[in-house]
C-alpha angles and dihedrals in degrees: 000000000000121000092233133125111250091215107044101014094235111161138171124308131210122245137171128237110209120210123209092267087051096250109158120226112186114228134177124240109206129206120251102250128187128184112236137168109242114181092343096307127104115244138171106234130180118239091242089063090044090056092047090050093052092045094052096048 
């Protein structure tokens, strides 16, 4: 199952952790997904979309 928002398509991004000696370690920053029922269907929605949905109601 992909870690991607069903509404906007937002997914994870790559970032780098840097040690004291400036060695780069690649890490993933995942999107904050929540399971919600939208129009009777279960969907994985990011919190940014949830805030927008609440604001536009």
